[in-house]
One Martini backbone bead per residue (centre of mass of N, CA, C, O) as a GRO file, in nm:
protein
   86
    1UNK     BB    1  -0.909  -0.326   0.149
    2UNK     BB    2  -0.625  -0.383   0.053
    3UNK     BB    3  -0.578  -0.632   0.226
    4UNK     BB    4  -0.805  -0.799   0.104
    5UNK     BB    5  -0.710  -0.785  -0.186
    6UNK     BB    6  -0.432  -0.918  -0.145
    7UNK     BB    7  -0.546  -1.194  -0.065
    8UNK     BB    8  -0.689  -1.242  -0.348
    9UNK     BB    9  -0.443  -1.044  -0.502
   10UNK     BB   10  -0.100  -1.019  -0.518
   11UNK     BB   11  -0.075  -0.827  -0.779
   12UNK     BB   12  -0.107  -0.557  -0.624
   13UNK     BB   13   0.201  -0.519  -0.587
   14UNK     BB   14   0.259  -0.405  -0.868
   15UNK     BB   15   0.147  -0.123  -0.815
   16UNK     BB   16   0.348  -0.053  -0.593
   17UNK     BB   17   0.602  -0.088  -0.754
   18UNK     BB   18   0.543   0.117  -0.975
   19UNK     BB   19   0.508   0.367  -0.782
   20UNK     BB   20   0.791   0.349  -0.658
   21UNK     BB   21   0.952   0.384  -0.908
   22UNK     BB   22   0.839   0.649  -1.011
   23UNK     BB   23   0.892   0.815  -0.748
   24UNK     BB   24   1.196   0.772  -0.736
   25UNK     BB   25   1.266   0.894  -1.017
   26UNK     BB   26   1.144   1.178  -0.936
   27UNK     BB   27   1.241   1.204  -0.596
   28UNK     BB   28   1.339   0.967  -0.466
   29UNK     BB   29   1.423   0.802  -0.168
   30UNK     BB   30   1.257   0.734   0.107
   31UNK     BB   31   1.232   0.573   0.388
   32UNK     BB   32   0.944   0.455   0.336
   33UNK     BB   33   1.004   0.351   0.049
   34UNK     BB   34   1.225   0.155   0.145
   35UNK     BB   35   1.036  -0.015   0.317
   36UNK     BB   36   0.842  -0.092   0.104
   37UNK     BB   37   1.035  -0.237  -0.086
   38UNK     BB   38   1.122  -0.458   0.109
   39UNK     BB   39   0.850  -0.576   0.165
   40UNK     BB   40   0.771  -0.638  -0.135
   41UNK     BB   41   1.037  -0.790  -0.219
   42UNK     BB   42   0.993  -1.024  -0.010
   43UNK     BB   43   0.695  -1.160  -0.085
   44UNK     BB   44   0.525  -1.104   0.182
   45UNK     BB   45   0.198  -1.041   0.214
   46UNK     BB   46   0.166  -1.050   0.528
   47UNK     BB   47   0.372  -0.819   0.584
   48UNK     BB   48   0.213  -0.602   0.429
   49UNK     BB   49  -0.047  -0.629   0.589
   50UNK     BB   50   0.069  -0.559   0.862
   51UNK     BB   51   0.151  -0.275   0.782
   52UNK     BB   52  -0.128  -0.170   0.708
   53UNK     BB   53  -0.257  -0.253   1.016
   54UNK     BB   54  -0.109  -0.083   1.187
   55UNK     BB   55  -0.144   0.121   1.507
   56UNK     BB   56   0.108   0.263   1.502
   57UNK     BB   57   0.350   0.481   1.414
   58UNK     BB   58   0.464   0.314   1.187
   59UNK     BB   59   0.204   0.266   1.034
   60UNK     BB   60   0.150   0.566   0.986
   61UNK     BB   61   0.407   0.624   0.828
   62UNK     BB   62   0.355   0.421   0.597
   63UNK     BB   63   0.067   0.517   0.514
   64UNK     BB   64   0.165   0.813   0.430
   65UNK     BB   65   0.337   0.628   0.186
   66UNK     BB   66   0.150   0.477   0.015
   67UNK     BB   67   0.177   0.257  -0.285
   68UNK     BB   68  -0.163   0.200  -0.337
   69UNK     BB   69  -0.226   0.374  -0.562
   70UNK     BB   70  -0.482   0.225  -0.754
   71UNK     BB   71  -0.588  -0.048  -0.621
   72UNK     BB   72  -0.860   0.083  -0.624
   73UNK     BB   73  -1.144   0.099  -0.763
   74UNK     BB   74  -1.418   0.293  -0.802
   75UNK     BB   75  -1.612   0.113  -0.637
   76UNK     BB   76  -1.436   0.079  -0.390
   77UNK     BB   77  -1.406   0.371  -0.317
   78UNK     BB   78  -1.708   0.433  -0.276
   79UNK     BB   79  -1.754   0.231  -0.054
   80UNK     BB   80  -1.553   0.357   0.140
   81UNK     BB   81  -1.674   0.639   0.157
   82UNK     BB   82  -1.947   0.547   0.266
   83UNK     BB   83  -1.844   0.405   0.529
   84UNK     BB   84  -1.712   0.666   0.650
   85UNK     BB   85  -1.970   0.852   0.658
   86UNK     BB   86  -2.137   0.675   0.882
   0.00000   0.00000   0.00000
């Protein structure tokens, strides 16, 4: 859902940037956070989407530290939860 939202509105990257900045100020920069910073700062929405959709170990590593917390609104999260429960 985040990948789809990024295609519609690349400004979603700003949420991720803000999260990464806040988290790094609080806890320092982890390797995954550094990778996300490079991807997002590169400005290529499609590269970010590719990272979000990877099904390999690297994709799982990146998603385990996803900076997209807050990118989905309440209705979108509820829709996601309902679809997963089915």
